[in-house]
C-alpha positions in Angstrom: -20.8 16.8 13.5 -18.3 15.7 10.8 -16.7 12.3 11.0 -14.0 13.6 8.7 -11.2 15.0 10.9 -8.8 15.9 8.2 -8.3 15.1 4.5 -6.5 16.1 1.3 -7.8 15.9 -2.2 -7.0 16.8 -5.9 -9.5 17.6 -8.6 -13.2 18.0 -7.5 -14.1 19.3 -4.0 -15.3 16.2 -2.0 -18.9 15.5 -0.8 -18.6 17.6 2.4 -16.6 20.6 1.1 -13.8 20.1 3.6 -10.1 19.3 3.2 -6.9 20.7 1.8 -6.8 20.9 -2.0 -3.5 19.8 -3.6 -2.0 20.3 -7.0 -1.8 16.9 -8.9 1.1 14.5 -8.6 2.3 15.6 -5.1 4.8 13.3 -3.3 3.5 10.9 -0.6 5.1 13.1 2.1 3.0 16.1 1.1 -0.1 13.9 1.1 0.7 12.7 4.6 1.0 16.3 6.0 -2.0 17.7 4.2 -4.3 14.7 4.8 -3.5 14.9 8.6 -1.8 11.5 8.4 1.7 12.5 9.6 1.4 10.9 13.0 1.7 7.3 14.3 -0.3 4.9 16.4 1.4 4.2 19.7 0.5 1.5 22.1 0.8 0.7 25.8 -0.6 -2.0 28.0 -3.8 -1.4 29.9 -3.4 -0.3 33.5 -6.0 0.2 36.2 -6.3 1.6 39.7 -7.5 -0.5 42.6 -8.4 0.6 46.2 -9.1 4.2 45.0 -10.8 6.0 47.9 -10.9 9.6 48.9 -7.4 11.1 49.0 -5.7 7.7 48.5 -5.0 7.0 44.9 -4.7 3.2 45.4 -2.4 0.9 43.6 -1.8 0.6 39.8 -2.0 -2.8 38.2 -1.3 -3.9 34.6 -3.7 -5.9 32.4 -1.3 -7.3 29.8 -4.0 -9.1 27.7 -5.2 -5.7 26.4 -3.4 -2.6 25.1 -4.5 1.0 24.6 -3.8 2.5 21.1 -3.3 6.3 21.1 -2.1 9.1 18.7 1.6 10.0 18.9 0.8 13.7 18.3 -2.2 14.5 20.6 -1.9 11.5 22.9 -5.7 11.1 22.3 -6.8 7.5 23.0 -8.1 5.6 19.9 -9.2 2.2 21.3 -8.5 -0.7 23.6 -7.6 -3.9 21.7 -6.2 -7.4 22.3 -2.4 -7.5 22.9 -2.2 -9.6 19.7 -3.8 -6.8 17.6 -1.5 -5.8 14.7 -1.5 -2.0 14.1 -1.5 -0.6 10.6 0.1 2.9 10.6 -1.3 6.0 8.8 1.9 6.2 6.8 1.5 2.6 5.6 -1.9 3.5 4.0 -0.2 6.1 1.8 3.0 4.2 1.3 1.0 1.4 -0.2 0.4 3.6 -3.2 4.0 4.8 -3.7 5.0 2.4 -6.4 1.5 2.3 -7.9 1.8 6.1 -8.4 5.4 6.2 -9.4 5.3 3.4 -12.0 1.8 2.0 -12.2 0.0 5.1 -13.6 -2.2 5.5 -10.5 -3.1 9.0 -9.1 -4.0 9.7 -5.5 -7.3 11.6 -5.3 -8.3 11.7 -1.7 -6.8 10.6 1.6 -7.8 11.3 5.2 -8.7 10.5 8.8 -12.2 9.7 10.1 -13.4 9.6 13.7 -10.4 11.3 15.2 -8.0 8.7 13.7 -9.9 5.6 14.4 -10.4 5.1 10.6 -8.0 6.0 7.8 -8.2 5.8 4.0 -6.7 6.7 0.7 -8.4 6.5 -2.7 -6.5 6.5 -6.1 -7.5 6.5 -9.7 -6.2 3.4 -11.4 -6.1 5.1 -14.8 -8.8 2.7 -16.1 -11.9 4.2 -17.7 -14.7 3.3 -20.0 -17.4 5.0 -22.0 -20.8 3.4 -22.0 -23.3 4.4 -24.7 -24.4 8.1 -24.6 -21.0 9.2 -23.4 -21.6 7.8 -19.9 -18.1 7.6 -18.4 -17.0 5.1 -15.6 -13.6 5.4 -13.9 -11.7 2.8 -11.9 -10.4 3.5 -8.4 -8.5 1.6 -5.7 -9.5 2.3 -2.1 -7.3 1.3 0.9 -8.8 1.7 4.3 -8.1 0.5 7.9 -9.5 1.1 11.4 -7.9 0.7 14.8 -11.2 0.4 16.7 -12.1 -3.1 15.5 -14.7 -1.8 13.0 -12.8 -2.7 9.8 -10.2 -5.1 8.6 -7.5 -3.4 6.5 -9.3 -3.5 3.1 -8.0 -2.9 -0.4 -11.1 -2.5 -2.6 -11.4 -1.9 -6.3 -14.2 0.6 -6.8 -15.9 2.3 -9.9 -17.2 5.8 -10.0 -19.8 6.9 -12.5 -18.6 10.4 -13.4 -22.0 12.0 -14.2 -23.4 11.4 -10.6 -20.3 10.5 -8.6 -21.9 7.2 -7.6 -19.6 4.5 -6.3 -19.9 0.7 -6.8 -17.5 -2.0 -5.5 -16.1 -3.9 -8.5 -17.3 -7.5 -8.1 -15.0 -10.3 -9.1 -16.9 -13.5 -9.9 -19.0 -14.3 -6.9 -17.3 -11.9 -4.5 -16.3 -8.3 -4.4 -12.8 -7.3 -5.6 -11.5 -6.8 -2.1 -8.6 -8.1 -0.2 -9.2 -8.0 3.6 -6.4 -8.4 6.1 -7.7 -8.9 9.7 -5.8 -7.2 12.5 -4.7 -10.5 14.0 -2.4 -10.8 10.9 0.5 -8.6 9.8 -0.4 -6.2 6.9 1.9 -7.1 4.0 1.4 -4.5 1.3 3.2 -6.5 -1.4 1.2 -9.6 -0.7 -2.0 -7.6 -0.9 -0.9 -6.1 -4.3 -0.2 -9.6 -5.6 -3.7 -10.7 -4.6 -5.1 -7.7 -6.3 -3.2 -8.6 -9.4 -6.2 -10.8 -10.3 -8.4 -7.8 -9.9 -6.5 -5.5 -12.3 -7.6 -7.8 -15.2 -11.1 -7.8 -13.6 -11.8 -4.3 -14.9 -12.5 -5.8 -18.4 -15.0 -8.3 -17.0 -16.6 -5.6 -14.8 -16.9 -3.4 -17.8 -18.5 -6.2 -19.9 -21.1 -6.5 -17.1 -21.8 -2.8 -17.0 -22.2 -2.8 -20.9 -24.6 -5.7 -20.7 -26.7 -3.9 -18.0 -26.7 -0.7 -20.1 -28.1 -2.7 -23.1 -30.8 -4.6 -21.0 -34.2 -2.9 -21.3 -36.5 -3.3 -18.3 -40.3 -2.5 -18.0 -42.1 -1.1 -14.9 -43.1 -4.5 -13.6 -39.5 -5.7 -13.7 -38.3 -2.5 -12.1 -40.8 -2.8 -9.2 -39.8 -6.4 -8.6 -36.1 -5.5 -8.6 -36.6 -2.7 -6.0 -38.6 -5.0 -3.7 -35.9 -7.7 -3.8 -33.2 -5.1 -3.1 -35.0 -3.0 -0.4 -36.7 -5.7 1.6 -35.1 -6.3 5.0 -35.9 -8.5 8.0 -38.0 -6.9 10.7 -38.2 -8.2 14.3 -40.6 -5.5 15.6 -43.4 -8.0 16.3 -41.1 -10.4 18.0 -40.8 -12.7 15.0 -38.5 -12.2 12.0 -40.6 -11.1 9.1 -39.7 -9.5 5.7 -40.5 -5.8 5.6 -40.2 -3.4 2.7 -38.7 0.0 2.9 -41.4 1.8 1.0 -39.9 5.3 1.4 -36.7 4.1 -0.1 -38.5 2.3 -3.0 -40.4 5.6 -3.8 -37.1 7.5 -3.8 -35.3 5.1 -6.1 -38.3 4.9 -8.5 -38.2 8.7 -8.8 -34.4 8.7 -9.4 -34.9 6.0 -12.1 -37.8 7.8 -13.7 -35.6 10.9 -14.4 -34.7 12.6 -11.2 -31.4 10.8 -10.9 -28.2 12.3 -12.3 -27.6 10.8 -15.7 -30.9 8.9 -15.5 -31.9 10.2 -19.0 -28.6 9.1 -20.6 -28.9 6.3 -23.3 -27.0 3.9 -21.0 -29.5 4.4 -18.1 -32.9 5.3 -19.4 -35.2 2.3 -19.0 -32.2 -0.1 -18.5 -30.9 -2.4 -15.8 -27.8 -0.1 -15.6 -30.3 2.7 -14.7 -31.9 0.5 -12.1 -28.5 -0.2 -10.5 -27.5 3.5 -10.5 -30.8 4.6 -9.0 -29.8 2.5 -6.0 -26.2 3.6 -5.9 -27.2 7.3 -6.1 -29.8 6.8 -3.3 -27.2 5.1 -1.0 -24.4 7.5 -1.8 -26.3 10.8 -1.8 -29.9 10.6 -0.5 -30.2 7.8 2.1 -31.2 9.0 5.5 -28.1 9.4 7.8 -27.0 11.4 10.8 -24.6 13.4 8.6 -23.1 13.3 5.1 -20.0 11.7 6.6 -22.0 8.9 8.2 -23.7 8.3 4.8 -20.3 8.1 3.1 -18.9 5.7 5.8 -21.9 3.4 5.3 -21.7 3.7 1.5 -18.1 2.5 1.5 -17.9 0.2 4.5 -21.3 -0.5 6.0 -25.0 -1.1 5.3 -25.0 1.1 2.2 -22.2 -1.0 0.7 -24.3 -4.2 1.3 -27.4 -2.6 -0.3 -25.3 -1.7 -3.4 -23.8 -5.2 -3.6 -27.3 -6.7 -3.4 -28.5 -4.3 -6.2 -25.5 -5.4 -8.3 -26.3 -9.1 -7.8 -30.0 -8.6 -8.6 -29.2 -6.5 -11.7 -26.9 -9.2 -13.0 -29.8 -11.7 -12.7 -31.7 -9.6 -15.2 -29.1 -10.1 -17.9 -28.1 -13.7 -17.2 
């Protein structure tokens, strides 16, 4: 069962092999059609039937505190939300990139619809890239995603992709991730979000400096073992009390990736380094972690528990070079 309902992409075929392939530099309108984002989110107040018995339909009442969101094309319901909920339309996600693509040197790479329209995203190359030692290339991206089922604020997130293994890592700014989150109780203001992200565009240089430091920091087996235990220990409540538990299966998997099974693990930037440790975790989360489907894994790696594991791995890796 795929979570991806529709999507469009340029360049490499995406992780699940689905989607409409586009030639580069297509206009936003073509992206909207091919990504299955050329519809809008409609809304109506919740109504319910009372006194429904046998052949009698009963009477219909309104519940104005809540509203139903549904698709304009199929009329399929998306969610029930508070009447104060601010909708972000599929077109708004793509429109966000129009000036970035036209004058900012950005290039849309994927866009699409998850979970029948409940979640929407677009991902663009920023044009920023760097080469770590051993010709290990890292590219900069900007992800914009929203959901209309309460599972995600509208989030603009700078992301890096390590080309050799297609691993993703949220670009951290100082103590937080390079993300701007707009909750659905607020109006989404694309220009305000871009102004906030303005800080982040210069953050590529500081992010890169951190990646270079990690790639030059050698680690021994003892340090690697301790790193994995810090990253892959979670709180278990099975015995009724909250106790730390270690995910031994995951630790074994990441150790094997670090030791040479990981893509790019033998490159000069990664072999025996803190950068290699970090990438063994990002590869595990993005490509190997147990999930109901590849789509579920991708969803978690960008927005959920997988993203949190990667963030923890980044923080622990930075402690090794500080």
